[in-house]
C-alpha positions as CSV (number, residue, x, y, z in Angstrom):
1,M,71.6,23.0,163.2
2,L,73.3,20.5,161.3
3,R,77.4,20.2,162.0
4,C,78.9,20.7,158.8
5,A,83.0,19.7,158.4
6,V,85.4,20.9,156.4
7,L,88.0,18.7,155.5
8,D,91.6,19.6,154.8
9,D,91.3,23.7,154.8
10,Y,95.4,23.7,155.0
11,Q,95.7,27.3,154.5
12,D,92.9,27.5,157.6
13,I,90.7,30.2,155.7
14,A,87.4,28.2,154.6
15,L,85.3,29.2,157.2
16,G,86.5,33.3,155.9
17,L,85.8,32.9,152.5
18,A,82.1,32.3,153.0
19,D,79.2,32.8,155.1
20,W,78.8,29.6,157.2
21,A,75.3,31.1,158.8
22,P,73.6,28.2,158.2
23,V,75.4,25.0,159.3
24,R,77.5,24.8,163.2
25,A,81.2,24.5,160.9
26,T,84.5,23.4,161.9
27,S,87.6,23.2,159.7
28,F,90.0,20.3,160.2
29,R,93.5,22.0,159.0
30,E,95.2,18.9,159.3
31,H,95.2,15.9,156.8
32,F,93.7,12.8,158.6
33,A,96.6,9.8,157.9
34,T,93.7,7.1,158.1
35,Q,90.5,6.2,158.4
36,D,89.9,5.5,161.8
37,D,91.2,9.4,162.6
38,L,88.7,11.1,160.2
39,V,85.7,8.5,161.6
40,R,86.7,9.7,165.0
41,A,86.7,13.5,164.2
42,I,83.8,14.0,161.6
43,H,81.2,11.1,163.2
44,E,79.0,13.5,164.4
45,H,78.5,15.9,161.5
46,E,75.6,15.6,159.1
47,I,77.7,17.7,156.2
48,V,81.1,17.3,154.7
49,V,83.4,19.7,152.1
50,I,85.9,18.4,150.8
51,M,88.7,19.9,148.4
52,R,89.2,17.8,145.5
53,E,90.7,14.5,146.4
54,R,92.8,15.1,148.8
55,T,90.4,13.1,151.5
56,P,89.0,9.8,149.3
57,F,85.3,8.6,150.2
58,P,85.2,5.1,149.2
59,A,82.3,2.9,149.9
60,E,83.2,1.4,153.6
61,L,84.0,5.3,154.9
62,F,80.3,5.5,154.3
63,A,79.2,2.6,156.3
64,R,81.2,4.0,158.8
65,L,79.5,7.5,159.0
66,P,75.8,7.2,159.4
67,N,75.3,10.8,160.3
68,L,76.5,12.0,157.0
69,R,73.5,13.5,154.9
70,L,75.5,15.9,152.2
71,L,78.9,15.6,151.0
72,I,80.3,18.4,149.2
73,T,83.2,18.5,146.9
74,S,85.3,21.5,145.7
75,G,84.9,21.1,141.3
76,M,81.9,19.0,139.8
77,R,84.1,15.4,139.3
78,N,86.1,13.8,141.7
79,A,87.4,10.2,141.1
80,S,88.0,9.6,145.1
81,I,83.9,9.5,146.1
82,D,82.0,6.2,145.4
83,L,78.6,7.9,144.0
84,D,77.4,4.5,144.1
85,A,77.6,4.0,147.7
86,A,77.1,7.6,148.6
87,R,73.2,7.0,147.0
88,A,73.1,3.4,148.6
89,H,73.6,5.4,152.0
90,G,71.1,8.1,151.4
91,V,74.2,10.9,151.1
92,T,73.7,13.4,148.3
93,V,76.9,14.6,146.4
94,C,76.8,18.4,145.4
95,G,79.8,20.0,143.5
96,T,81.0,23.6,142.9
97,G,82.7,25.6,139.9
98,G,86.0,26.3,139.7
99,S,88.3,27.8,136.6
100,S,90.5,26.0,134.6
101,V,93.1,29.5,134.4
102,P,94.7,28.5,137.8
103,P,96.5,24.9,137.3
104,T,97.6,26.5,133.3
105,E,99.0,29.2,134.9
106,L,101.1,26.8,137.4
107,T,102.1,24.6,134.4
108,W,103.9,27.5,132.8
109,A,105.4,28.4,136.3
110,L,106.8,25.2,136.3
111,I,107.8,24.6,133.0
112,L,109.6,28.3,132.9
113,G,111.1,27.2,136.3
114,L,112.5,24.6,134.5
115,A,113.6,25.7,131.3
116,R,115.6,28.6,133.0
117,H,117.0,26.7,136.0
118,L,115.3,29.3,138.7
119,V,115.1,26.7,141.8
120,P,119.2,26.2,141.2
121,E,120.1,29.7,140.6
122,A,118.0,31.5,143.1
123,T,119.1,28.7,146.0
124,A,122.5,29.7,144.7
125,L,122.4,33.3,144.9
126,R,121.2,33.3,148.2
127,A,123.7,30.6,149.7
128,G,126.8,32.8,148.4
129,G,126.9,29.6,145.5
130,P,128.4,29.6,142.1
131,W,127.1,33.3,140.4
132,Q,125.2,31.8,137.5
133,H,126.4,28.6,136.6
134,T,123.9,26.8,134.2
135,I,122.5,27.5,130.5
136,G,118.3,28.0,129.9
137,L,116.7,26.3,127.2
138,D,115.1,28.7,124.7
139,L,111.3,28.0,124.6
140,R,110.9,29.9,121.3
141,G,111.4,27.6,118.7
142,S,111.3,24.6,121.2
143,T,108.8,21.7,120.6
144,L,105.8,21.8,123.4
145,G,104.5,18.7,122.8
146,L,100.4,18.5,124.9
147,L,98.7,14.9,126.0
148,G,95.4,16.2,125.7
149,L,93.8,19.7,124.1
150,G,90.9,20.3,125.9
151,K,89.8,22.7,128.5
152,I,93.7,23.7,130.3
153,G,95.2,22.0,126.9
154,S,94.0,24.6,124.6
155,Q,95.2,27.2,126.8
156,M,98.1,25.5,126.9
157,A,98.3,25.5,123.3
158,A,98.0,28.9,123.2
159,I,100.4,29.9,125.3
160,G,102.8,28.3,124.0
161,R,102.9,30.0,120.5
162,A,102.6,33.3,121.8
163,F,106.2,32.2,123.5
164,G,107.1,31.2,119.7
165,M,106.7,27.3,120.2
166,D,106.0,24.6,118.1
167,V,102.8,22.7,119.4
168,V,102.2,19.8,118.8
169,A,99.4,17.6,120.6
170,W,97.7,14.0,120.9
171,S,95.4,12.5,122.8
172,R,92.3,9.1,121.4
173,N,89.9,11.5,120.7
174,L,91.6,14.4,119.2
175,T,91.5,14.8,115.2
176,A,94.0,16.2,112.8
177,D,90.8,19.3,112.2
178,R,90.3,20.2,116.0
179,A,94.3,20.6,116.4
180,G,94.7,22.7,113.0
181,E,91.7,25.0,114.3
182,L,93.9,25.5,117.6
183,G,97.1,26.4,115.7
184,V,98.4,23.1,116.5
185,R,100.3,20.3,114.8
186,Y,98.4,16.7,115.1
187,A,100.8,13.7,116.2
188,A,99.1,10.8,115.3
189,T,100.1,8.6,118.1
190,K,101.5,9.7,121.5
191,E,105.1,8.1,120.6
192,A,105.7,10.4,118.0
193,L,105.0,13.2,120.0
194,L,107.6,11.9,123.0
195,A,110.3,11.8,120.1
196,E,109.9,15.1,119.4
197,S,109.2,16.8,122.1
198,D,111.5,19.2,124.5
199,I,109.0,19.6,126.7
200,V,106.0,17.2,127.1
201,S,103.0,18.4,129.3
202,I,100.0,15.8,130.4
203,H,96.6,17.3,130.7
204,L,94.1,14.0,130.4
205,V,90.8,13.3,132.6
206,L,92.5,10.2,134.5
207,S,90.3,7.4,133.6
208,D,91.0,3.5,132.3
209,R,92.3,4.5,129.6
210,T,95.0,6.6,130.7
211,R,96.0,5.0,133.7
212,G,99.4,4.3,133.1
213,L,99.4,5.9,129.7
214,L,103.5,6.7,130.1
215,G,106.0,3.8,131.3
216,A,109.0,2.9,130.8
217,P,108.9,2.2,127.2
218,E,107.0,5.8,126.5
219,L,109.6,7.6,128.6
220,A,112.0,6.1,126.7
221,L,111.5,7.4,123.9
222,M,111.6,11.5,125.0
223,R,114.8,13.3,124.2
224,R,118.0,12.9,127.0
225,T,117.4,16.6,127.0
226,A,113.2,16.8,127.2
227,Y,111.3,17.8,130.3
228,L,108.0,16.4,131.3
229,V,105.6,18.4,133.1
230,N,102.4,16.7,134.9
231,T,99.5,19.1,137.2
232,S,96.9,16.3,135.8
233,R,97.1,13.1,137.7
234,A,99.8,11.3,138.9
235,A,99.2,8.1,137.9
236,I,99.1,8.8,134.5
237,V,102.5,8.0,134.7
238,D,103.8,5.2,135.9
239,Q,105.5,6.6,138.9
240,A,108.2,3.9,139.6
241,A,109.0,4.2,135.6
242,L,109.4,8.2,136.2
243,I,111.6,8.2,139.1
244,E,114.2,5.4,137.6
245,A,114.5,8.0,134.3
246,L,114.8,10.4,137.0
247,S,117.2,8.9,138.3
248,E,119.4,7.7,135.3
249,G,119.4,11.1,133.8
250,R,117.6,9.7,130.6
251,I,115.1,12.6,130.3
252,A,116.5,16.3,131.8
253,G,113.8,17.1,134.4
254,A,110.3,17.3,135.4
255,G,107.8,19.4,136.5
256,L,105.3,18.1,138.9
257,D,102.1,19.4,140.8
258,V,100.4,15.9,141.5
259,F,101.6,12.9,143.1
260,D,100.8,8.9,144.0
261,Q,100.2,9.5,147.7
262,E,99.2,13.1,149.1
263,P,100.7,14.3,151.0
264,L,103.9,13.1,149.7
265,P,105.9,11.1,152.3
266,D,109.2,12.9,153.8
267,D,111.7,10.2,152.0
268,H,110.1,10.1,149.1
269,P,112.5,10.1,146.4
270,L,110.8,13.2,144.7
271,R,111.6,15.6,147.1
272,T,115.3,15.2,146.8
273,L,115.9,14.2,143.4
274,P,118.0,17.1,141.5
275,N,116.1,17.5,138.4
276,V,112.6,17.5,139.7
277,L,110.8,21.1,140.4
278,A,108.0,20.0,142.6
279,T,104.8,21.7,144.2
280,P,102.0,20.5,146.6
281,H,99.5,20.2,144.6
282,L,98.8,24.0,144.0
283,G,97.7,24.0,140.4
284,Y,93.9,25.3,141.9
285,V,94.7,26.4,145.1
286,T,94.2,30.3,144.6
287,Q,92.2,32.9,145.9
288,G,89.2,33.0,143.1
289,N,88.8,29.5,143.0
290,Y,88.8,28.7,147.3
291,R,86.4,32.1,147.3
292,T,84.4,30.1,144.1
293,Y,84.4,26.8,146.1
294,F,83.5,27.8,149.3
295,R,80.6,30.7,148.9
296,E,79.4,27.9,146.3
297,A,79.5,25.1,149.0
298,V,77.4,27.0,151.3
299,A,74.9,27.7,148.1
300,D,74.9,23.6,148.2
301,I,74.0,23.6,151.4
302,E,71.2,25.9,152.0
303,A,69.2,24.5,148.7
304,F,70.2,21.0,150.0
305,L,68.2,22.3,153.4
306,A,65.6,24.4,151.3
307,G,64.6,20.6,149.7
308,A,66.1,21.2,146.0
309,P,70.1,20.4,145.9
310,V,71.9,21.8,143.1
311,R,75.0,20.8,141.1
312,L,74.8,17.7,142.0
313,L,77.2,14.4,141.4
314,T,75.5,11.6,139.3
């Protein structure tokens, strides 16, 4: 029976969400800090299941895992896997389904938390601090700027409109006609969107075109009272420029679920800045998504063992 390693099972639930009988499965809850530690733990395994991009699989890692035959990632896209190297080493790479609804819901949790100062108010209440010491932002009548109007962005737009917000969107491929179909105003440039939005929310795929899309010049266009929310990928925003803007109060705050290094180091400034509401990359972490990920991972394994792999990443 082939051996299967399930990596980064932070909540220690993977083996209970699917029937792993086709393989001898081992779940690793801890995140391996170094590639050496990872190789020592899984070098005997023929199958590895990874969660999103928690553990990258670059070319040098494939070279160090000669027994690996099948790599499965949650979702159908994983920028941290070197697919060319996988092919060169004879490793089949498969994905799973998943839902875009949970990331949308978490984005709104961050927006509402920022707008109504939920964390400082709740903390003060528990700690015997001041009774009511902030003033919230009214979402109705405010402007929600969406960078990206794809699957998640369009859901964000519908909810923003339900709150009575003025929704405006921009991306390089977005057209005025498409924005109009969704009841959204079209911004001709990202600069125009940044300048007029009370909340800017990012919903773009990380690529060479979007990496570093928001740097110091773009952040300087935002209002001092505006919030930036990123549940997409950290590298879309220049992290040093963001920390500087937050530290100097040049924007009101940020809601973040993605970081340039995950897990985030204990001494990272984004852990302590008072105007940051941050969560540890929870966007996709829901019961429904996890059931889909692990059950379809087992289905991928069964198909591979039958000689007819499914959901191949190419």
